[in-house]
LUMLO-148162 format. One record per residue (C-alpha): x negated, y, z; residue in one letter. Coordinates in steps of 0.05 Angstrom, whole numbers, plus 5000, padded with zeros to 4 digits. Layout:
x:X y:Y z:Z resn:A;
...
***
This chain:
x:7664 y:7376 z:1505 resn:M;
x:7622 y:7425 z:1547 resn:G;
x:7549 y:7410 z:1559 resn:N;
x:7520 y:7405 z:1635 resn:E;
x:7453 y:7404 z:1660 resn:T;
x:7435 y:7382 z:1732 resn:S;
x:7366 y:7400 z:1762 resn:A;
x:7319 y:7343 z:1785 resn:P;
x:7312 y:7342 z:1855 resn:R;
x:7258 y:7318 z:1909 resn:D;
x:7209 y:7330 z:1850 resn:A;
x:7131 y:7320 z:1882 resn:P;
x:7089 y:7381 z:1881 resn:P;
x:7035 y:7390 z:1817 resn:E;
x:6977 y:7360 z:1848 resn:S;
x:7021 y:7297 z:1874 resn:A;
x:7025 y:7238 z:1828 resn:A;
x:7093 y:7206 z:1833 resn:A;
x:7099 y:7145 z:1878 resn:S;
x:7054 y:7097 z:1846 resn:P;
x:7105 y:7053 z:1867 resn:G;
x:7105 y:6980 z:1898 resn:E;
x:7082 y:6946 z:1835 resn:S;
x:7022 y:6977 z:1843 resn:V;
x:6997 y:6943 z:1910 resn:A;
x:7041 y:6879 z:1884 resn:A;
x:7019 y:6808 z:1863 resn:S;
x:7040 y:6799 z:1788 resn:P;
x:7087 y:6758 z:1818 resn:G;
x:7122 y:6807 z:1854 resn:E;
x:7114 y:6855 z:1802 resn:S;
x:7153 y:6805 z:1755 resn:V;
x:7204 y:6794 z:1806 resn:A;
x:7215 y:6867 z:1816 resn:E;
x:7216 y:6885 z:1737 resn:M;
x:7266 y:6817 z:1740 resn:L;
x:7314 y:6861 z:1790 resn:A;
x:7313 y:6920 z:1753 resn:D;
x:7331 y:6892 z:1694 resn:L;
x:7397 y:6852 z:1718 resn:E;
x:7416 y:6917 z:1741 resn:A;
x:7407 y:6942 z:1681 resn:L;
x:7438 y:6890 z:1630 resn:V;
x:7497 y:6885 z:1680 resn:T;
x:7524 y:6951 z:1682 resn:C;
x:7546 y:6951 z:1608 resn:E;
x:7543 y:7011 z:1570 resn:S;
x:7569 y:7001 z:1500 resn:P;
x:7551 y:7074 z:1461 resn:S;
x:7623 y:7100 z:1441 resn:A;
x:7649 y:7089 z:1515 resn:D;
x:7630 y:7149 z:1557 resn:L;
x:7649 y:7130 z:1626 resn:A;
x:7610 y:7065 z:1615 resn:A;
x:7546 y:7102 z:1592 resn:V;
x:7554 y:7148 z:1651 resn:A;
x:7561 y:7087 z:1698 resn:R;
x:7494 y:7062 z:1661 resn:S;
x:7467 y:7129 z:1675 resn:A;
x:7470 y:7121 z:1742 resn:D;
x:7436 y:7053 z:1748 resn:V;
x:7385 y:7081 z:1704 resn:V;
x:7372 y:7143 z:1751 resn:A;
x:7378 y:7103 z:1814 resn:A;
x:7327 y:7049 z:1793 resn:I;
x:7278 y:7114 z:1756 resn:G;
x:7284 y:7149 z:1816 resn:T;
x:7258 y:7083 z:1859 resn:R;
x:7207 y:7074 z:1822 resn:R;
x:7178 y:7141 z:1809 resn:L;
x:7193 y:7175 z:1872 resn:G;
x:7248 y:7231 z:1849 resn:F;
x:7310 y:7246 z:1812 resn:V;
x:7317 y:7263 z:1737 resn:P;
x:7345 y:7305 z:1706 resn:E;
x:7416 y:7289 z:1687 resn:R;
x:7433 y:7328 z:1621 resn:V;
x:7499 y:7315 z:1594 resn:V;
x:7514 y:7333 z:1509 resn:L;
x:7584 y:7330 z:1492 resn:D;
x:7597 y:7277 z:1541 resn:G;
x:7536 y:7234 z:1533 resn:R;
x:7499 y:7224 z:1590 resn:S;
x:7414 y:7228 z:1577 resn:H;
x:7367 y:7230 z:1634 resn:L;
x:7300 y:7265 z:1638 resn:R;
x:7243 y:7255 z:1688 resn:W;
x:7182 y:7306 z:1677 resn:R;
x:7111 y:7306 z:1713 resn:F;
x:7069 y:7362 z:1731 resn:G;
x:7092 y:7436 z:1722 resn:S;
x:7056 y:7444 z:1649 resn:G;
x:7071 y:7424 z:1587 resn:A;
x:7089 y:7350 z:1563 resn:N;
x:7031 y:7318 z:1529 resn:R;
x:7068 y:7239 z:1530 resn:V;
x:7131 y:7230 z:1516 resn:L;
x:7161 y:7167 z:1531 resn:L;
x:7225 y:7153 z:1496 resn:L;
x:7283 y:7103 z:1503 resn:G;
x:7348 y:7095 z:1504 resn:H;
x:7404 y:7056 z:1552 resn:H;
x:7462 y:7052 z:1513 resn:D;
x:7480 y:6985 z:1476 resn:T;
x:7525 y:6958 z:1415 resn:V;
x:7558 y:6914 z:1463 resn:W;
x:7632 y:6923 z:1481 resn:P;
x:7646 y:6924 z:1545 resn:T;
x:7664 y:6848 z:1567 resn:G;
x:7609 y:6824 z:1530 resn:S;
x:7574 y:6796 z:1596 resn:L;
x:7634 y:6734 z:1598 resn:A;
x:7611 y:6700 z:1540 resn:T;
x:7536 y:6733 z:1534 resn:H;
x:7519 y:6729 z:1617 resn:P;
x:7446 y:6751 z:1646 resn:F;
x:7409 y:6699 z:1664 resn:G;
x:7333 y:6673 z:1661 resn:V;
x:7313 y:6599 z:1644 resn:D;
x:7246 y:6577 z:1626 resn:A;
x:7219 y:6646 z:1616 resn:G;
x:7268 y:6669 z:1581 resn:V;
x:7311 y:6727 z:1599 resn:L;
x:7382 y:6735 z:1561 resn:R;
x:7440 y:6783 z:1572 resn:G;
x:7471 y:6841 z:1524 resn:P;
x:7427 y:6902 z:1513 resn:G;
x:7366 y:6866 z:1539 resn:C;
x:7322 y:6863 z:1484 resn:F;
x:7342 y:6927 z:1449 resn:D;
x:7330 y:6961 z:1503 resn:M;
x:7332 y:6963 z:1569 resn:K;
x:7278 y:6918 z:1581 resn:A;
x:7237 y:6975 z:1549 resn:G;
x:7270 y:7027 z:1606 resn:V;
x:7247 y:6981 z:1656 resn:V;
x:7170 y:6975 z:1623 resn:I;
x:7165 y:7054 z:1620 resn:A;
x:7183 y:7058 z:1692 resn:F;
x:7145 y:7009 z:1726 resn:H;
x:7081 y:7027 z:1664 resn:A;
x:7089 y:7111 z:1692 resn:V;
x:7093 y:7086 z:1773 resn:A;
x:7023 y:7053 z:1761 resn:A;
x:6991 y:7115 z:1734 resn:L;
x:6945 y:7154 z:1787 resn:A;
x:6972 y:7215 z:1761 resn:D;
x:7031 y:7221 z:1718 resn:P;
x:7019 y:7302 z:1710 resn:S;
x:7036 y:7313 z:1636 resn:G;
x:7084 y:7255 z:1624 resn:V;
x:7160 y:7258 z:1609 resn:A;
x:7210 y:7200 z:1605 resn:I;
x:7272 y:7213 z:1570 resn:L;
x:7317 y:7160 z:1568 resn:V;
x:7382 y:7184 z:1522 resn:T;
x:7452 y:7148 z:1515 resn:G;
x:7473 y:7158 z:1441 resn:D;
x:7418 y:7122 z:1400 resn:E;
x:7468 y:7064 z:1374 resn:E;
x:7507 y:7120 z:1341 resn:L;
x:7446 y:7157 z:1314 resn:G;
x:7437 y:7198 z:1372 resn:S;
x:7483 y:7256 z:1357 resn:P;
x:7477 y:7295 z:1419 resn:S;
x:7409 y:7276 z:1433 resn:S;
x:7363 y:7288 z:1370 resn:R;
x:7357 y:7361 z:1387 resn:A;
x:7341 y:7350 z:1454 resn:L;
x:7286 y:7288 z:1434 resn:I;
x:7257 y:7337 z:1384 resn:E;
x:7248 y:7391 z:1434 resn:A;
x:7217 y:7347 z:1485 resn:E;
x:7172 y:7321 z:1439 resn:A;
x:7149 y:7383 z:1410 resn:A;
x:7065 y:7401 z:1422 resn:G;
x:7062 y:7332 z:1459 resn:C;
x:6993 y:7291 z:1434 resn:A;
x:7043 y:7226 z:1432 resn:A;
x:7111 y:7204 z:1440 resn:A;
x:7115 y:7128 z:1457 resn:L;
x:7176 y:7094 z:1437 resn:V;
x:7185 y:7031 z:1478 resn:L;
x:7247 y:7006 z:1430 resn:E;
x:7231 y:6924 z:1431 resn:A;
x:7176 y:6894 z:1392 resn:S;
x:7174 y:6863 z:1325 resn:A;
x:7158 y:6790 z:1312 resn:D;
x:7112 y:6765 z:1358 resn:G;
x:7105 y:6830 z:1395 resn:G;
x:7077 y:6868 z:1340 resn:A;
x:7075 y:6941 z:1344 resn:L;
x:7116 y:6985 z:1289 resn:K;
x:7079 y:7039 z:1258 resn:T;
x:7125 y:7047 z:1198 resn:E;
x:7204 y:7053 z:1206 resn:R;
x:7248 y:7074 z:1146 resn:K;
x:7290 y:7142 z:1147 resn:G;
x:7354 y:7139 z:1126 resn:I;
x:7412 y:7178 z:1091 resn:S;
x:7481 y:7163 z:1096 resn:L;
x:7533 y:7182 z:1046 resn:Y;
x:7613 y:7180 z:1034 resn:Q;
x:7627 y:7184 z:0959 resn:V;
x:7708 y:7209 z:0951 resn:T;
x:7743 y:7195 z:0887 resn:V;
x:7805 y:7238 z:0867 resn:R;
x:7850 y:7209 z:0814 resn:G;
x:7916 y:7206 z:0801 resn:R;
x:7976 y:7159 z:0818 resn:A;
x:8019 y:7132 z:0773 resn:S;
x:8075 y:7069 z:0757 resn:H;
x:8024 y:7006 z:0743 resn:A;
x:8078 y:6978 z:0705 resn:G;
x:8122 y:7033 z:0680 resn:L;
x:8070 y:7085 z:0660 resn:E;
x:7996 y:7064 z:0685 resn:P;
x:7966 y:7110 z:0629 resn:E;
x:7999 y:7167 z:0657 resn:L;
x:7952 y:7160 z:0722 resn:G;
x:7871 y:7163 z:0731 resn:V;
x:7855 y:7109 z:0767 resn:N;
x:7809 y:7119 z:0826 resn:A;
x:7779 y:7046 z:0835 resn:S;
x:7764 y:7041 z:0768 resn:I;
x:7720 y:7109 z:0772 resn:E;
x:7699 y:7080 z:0844 resn:A;
x:7673 y:7025 z:0809 resn:A;
x:7625 y:7064 z:0754 resn:H;
x:7610 y:7113 z:0808 resn:Q;
x:7585 y:7043 z:0857 resn:V;
x:7547 y:7012 z:0791 resn:L;
x:7510 y:7081 z:0780 resn:A;
x:7490 y:7089 z:0862 resn:V;
x:7468 y:7016 z:0857 resn:S;
x:7419 y:7025 z:0806 resn:Q;
x:7388 y:7090 z:0845 resn:L;
x:7342 y:7044 z:0893 resn:G;
x:7262 y:7029 z:0883 resn:D;
x:7240 y:6969 z:0894 resn:A;
x:7168 y:6986 z:0886 resn:S;
x:7168 y:7039 z:0930 resn:R;
x:7211 y:7004 z:0983 resn:G;
x:7272 y:7047 z:0977 resn:T;
x:7342 y:7023 z:0980 resn:T;
x:7410 y:7045 z:0963 resn:V;
x:7457 y:7005 z:0981 resn:T;
x:7537 y:7015 z:0982 resn:P;
x:7569 y:6986 z:1042 resn:T;
x:7650 y:7004 z:1056 resn:V;
x:7697 y:7013 z:1002 resn:L;
x:7765 y:7022 z:1007 resn:E;
x:7816 y:7042 z:0954 resn:S;
x:7894 y:7044 z:0938 resn:G;
x:7958 y:7041 z:0973 resn:T;
x:8001 y:6989 z:0938 resn:T;
x:8000 y:6935 z:0887 resn:T;
x:8035 y:6970 z:0838 resn:N;
x:8009 y:7044 z:0846 resn:T;
x:7948 y:7064 z:0809 resn:V;
x:7903 y:7087 z:0861 resn:P;
x:7898 y:7158 z:0865 resn:A;
x:7840 y:7155 z:0910 resn:A;
x:7781 y:7120 z:0936 resn:A;
x:7716 y:7120 z:0983 resn:T;
x:7660 y:7089 z:0992 resn:F;
x:7590 y:7096 z:1042 resn:A;
x:7527 y:7091 z:1017 resn:V;
x:7467 y:7071 z:1059 resn:D;
x:7397 y:7089 z:1036 resn:V;
x:7331 y:7072 z:1070 resn:R;
x:7267 y:7104 z:1046 resn:V;
x:7182 y:7098 z:1064 resn:R;
x:7171 y:7167 z:1052 resn:D;
x:7202 y:7245 z:1043 resn:L;
x:7194 y:7241 z:0975 resn:E;
x:7238 y:7188 z:0960 resn:E;
x:7292 y:7219 z:1006 resn:Q;
x:7289 y:7277 z:0975 resn:D;
x:7291 y:7244 z:0901 resn:R;
x:7352 y:7199 z:0923 resn:V;
x:7390 y:7262 z:0960 resn:H;
x:7384 y:7302 z:0885 resn:A;
x:7414 y:7246 z:0850 resn:A;
x:7471 y:7224 z:0901 resn:M;
x:7491 y:7297 z:0890 resn:L;
x:7485 y:7305 z:0817 resn:E;
x:7529 y:7239 z:0806 resn:L;
x:7590 y:7258 z:0750 resn:Q;
x:7656 y:7228 z:0740 resn:P;
x:7658 y:7179 z:0686 resn:V;
x:7742 y:7184 z:0668 resn:L;
x:7770 y:7237 z:0646 resn:A;
x:7818 y:7273 z:0709 resn:G;
x:7776 y:7244 z:0757 resn:A;
x:7737 y:7281 z:0804 resn:E;
x:7681 y:7270 z:0860 resn:L;
x:7670 y:7287 z:0930 resn:V;
x:7598 y:7268 z:0951 resn:I;
x:7584 y:7288 z:1033 resn:T;
x:7527 y:7260 z:1074 resn:G;
x:7456 y:7266 z:1069 resn:G;
x:7388 y:7251 z:1108 resn:P;
x:7404 y:7228 z:1178 resn:N;
x:7326 y:7207 z:1199 resn:R;
x:7262 y:7218 z:1164 resn:P;
x:7213 y:7167 z:1164 resn:P;
x:7169 y:7146 z:1214 resn:L;
x:7096 y:7140 z:1167 resn:E;
x:7049 y:7102 z:1186 resn:R;
x:7002 y:7160 z:1184 resn:S;
x:7048 y:7191 z:1241 resn:S;
x:7018 y:7122 z:1275 resn:S;
x:6950 y:7102 z:1253 resn:A;
x:6914 y:7130 z:1305 resn:D;
x:6961 y:7114 z:1370 resn:L;
x:6955 y:7038 z:1344 resn:F;
x:6877 y:7043 z:1328 resn:R;
x:6883 y:7061 z:1412 resn:R;
x:6928 y:7016 z:1435 resn:A;
x:6894 y:6954 z:1400 resn:A;
x:6833 y:6971 z:1426 resn:G;
x:6865 y:6975 z:1495 resn:L;
x:6896 y:6907 z:1486 resn:A;
x:6828 y:6872 z:1471 resn:V;
x:6802 y:6905 z:1530 resn:E;
x:6862 y:6888 z:1578 resn:L;
x:6854 y:6813 z:1560 resn:G;
x:6919 y:6825 z:1517 resn:L;
x:6897 y:6785 z:1449 resn:G;
x:6900 y:6820 z:1378 resn:Q;
x:6963 y:6869 z:1372 resn:L;
x:6991 y:6866 z:1302 resn:E;
x:7034 y:6922 z:1276 resn:E;
x:7096 y:6911 z:1229 resn:A;
x:7136 y:6965 z:1186 resn:A;
x:7210 y:6958 z:1188 resn:V;
x:7276 y:6978 z:1154 resn:G;
x:7318 y:7001 z:1217 resn:G;
x:7306 y:7072 z:1247 resn:A;
x:7297 y:7095 z:1322 resn:S;
x:7285 y:7164 z:1350 resn:D;
x:7217 y:7161 z:1341 resn:G;
x:7237 y:7173 z:1267 resn:N;
x:7255 y:7240 z:1301 resn:F;
x:7190 y:7250 z:1339 resn:T;
x:7151 y:7236 z:1280 resn:A;
x:7196 y:7277 z:1235 resn:G;
x:7173 y:7341 z:1273 resn:I;
x:7097 y:7314 z:1261 resn:G;
x:7084 y:7284 z:1333 resn:T;
x:7045 y:7224 z:1337 resn:P;
x:7090 y:7173 z:1348 resn:T;
x:7083 y:7098 z:1361 resn:L;
x:7139 y:7049 z:1370 resn:D;
x:7163 y:6975 z:1389 resn:G;
x:7120 y:6990 z:1449 resn:L;
x:7173 y:6953 z:1493 resn:G;
x:7202 y:6888 z:1498 resn:A;
x:7174 y:6819 z:1462 resn:V;
x:7231 y:6771 z:1446 resn:G;
x:7285 y:6776 z:1394 resn:G;
x:7360 y:6770 z:1377 resn:G;
x:7375 y:6846 z:1379 resn:A;
x:7447 y:6859 z:1372 resn:H;
x:7451 y:6785 z:1364 resn:A;
x:7484 y:6718 z:1405 resn:D;
x:7408 y:6705 z:1414 resn:N;
x:7388 y:6769 z:1438 resn:E;
x:7332 y:6749 z:1488 resn:H;
x:7260 y:6780 z:1533 resn:V;
x:7208 y:6732 z:1546 resn:L;
x:7187 y:6742 z:1610 resn:V;
x:7119 y:6731 z:1611 resn:A;
x:7103 y:6789 z:1556 resn:E;
x:7137 y:6842 z:1604 resn:L;
x:7082 y:6850 z:1650 resn:P;
x:7028 y:6853 z:1598 resn:R;
x:7071 y:6908 z:1562 resn:R;
x:7080 y:6948 z:1617 resn:T;
x:6992 y:6944 z:1628 resn:A;
x:6985 y:6962 z:1556 resn:L;
x:7024 y:7023 z:1560 resn:L;
x:7003 y:7045 z:1625 resn:T;
x:6933 y:7035 z:1597 resn:A;
x:6948 y:7074 z:1531 resn:L;
x:6977 y:7136 z:1571 resn:I;
x:6926 y:7137 z:1622 resn:T;
x:6874 y:7138 z:1548 resn:D;
x:6919 y:7194 z:1523 resn:L;
x:6918 y:7235 z:1582 resn:L;
x:6847 y:7225 z:1592 resn:T;
x:6829 y:7246 z:1517 resn:A;
x:6878 y:7309 z:1521 resn:D;
x:6842 y:7332 z:1582 resn:Q;
x:6772 y:7320 z:1553 resn:V;
x:6800 y:7367 z:1485 resn:S;
x:6824 y:7421 z:1525 resn:K;
x:6757 y:7421 z:1569 resn:R;
x:6719 y:7428 z:1499 resn:A;
x:6766 y:7476 z:1472 resn:T;
x:6760 y:7526 z:1535 resn:A;
x:6685 y:7515 z:1533 resn:G;
x:6685 y:7536 z:1455 resn:A;
x:6726 y:7586 z:1471 resn:D;
x:6681 y:7615 z:1521 resn:R;
x:6619 y:7612 z:1482 resn:S;
***
């Protein structure tokens, strides 16, 4: 499919903040009610990543909510049929990027078995935790800013697939930013995600030779046996001391029970904490050699996402933790997680990145997916304060640089 971009409409002038939104003047109860209404609209518009029409419908809902909260229509970017939305505030370069996604792993029809609902302060529904609540938090946090100039919001529609169409868009939007703040759901207990493992994905294809398993098995080259050798070899490439896991996953081989298999394939999932390990495993995968005479190997794939290392998030976490105390939100915790997000891409190009700023709850991708309602305004207040702090620090830095240049 082709790519298309629609320009934003009704953007406010540079000197004006996008509408601060009703939540600024609203009481806490009213603010939470507005957030719940927005989240219900998002969750009840199902958006499985692989269904382009469903994701496009979801983008319409996200755009409508964002327009209402922020004061103008986003730019809609369609890449390979996948719908992404971008808001930019002010006419200068982006300084703070808020990053999220509106696609989910839940198939259409999931609402029938996992309906949206709120009971005893717990909100449930497919995709509520991962990560439609994060999108709502982003909108309400930016709406509360006195002046959002320099902020951009990017909400993509293919993150759960590995961001095949949006990766370049994400990296371009994050380039040169002082910070990328990722609204993925928090780790356990509301902890922010300061480390994410990088991911490499491989497909190992074994080519053997078929023969009759009863009449002349010796004339064949058994791809299943070769695959078994390679699975064992690959499983030894991990290094627990460095947090590196190398896991053979889906395995396919053979055609009939009385035929020596001529072909086999298996997938490999690699998770690493640092680029050195990602490079080491990649080289080892490409150096695999067949064990059986006559067998051939074809290895495809490679690094999919670079790691988000703590060095990328340390300063941002320190800022966020200090602000949480000032706001009376308590002590923030941090966590290192094995899963990846689009924050891996922003960290990979050198942009300071802090992840897990979205909802507090649990059960991502699972039957018990849920969001703690009481944490929604608290996370929104933290995000607003962190953006303000970053924009203020950036302005001070620019003035200091300008003064030094004049002297």
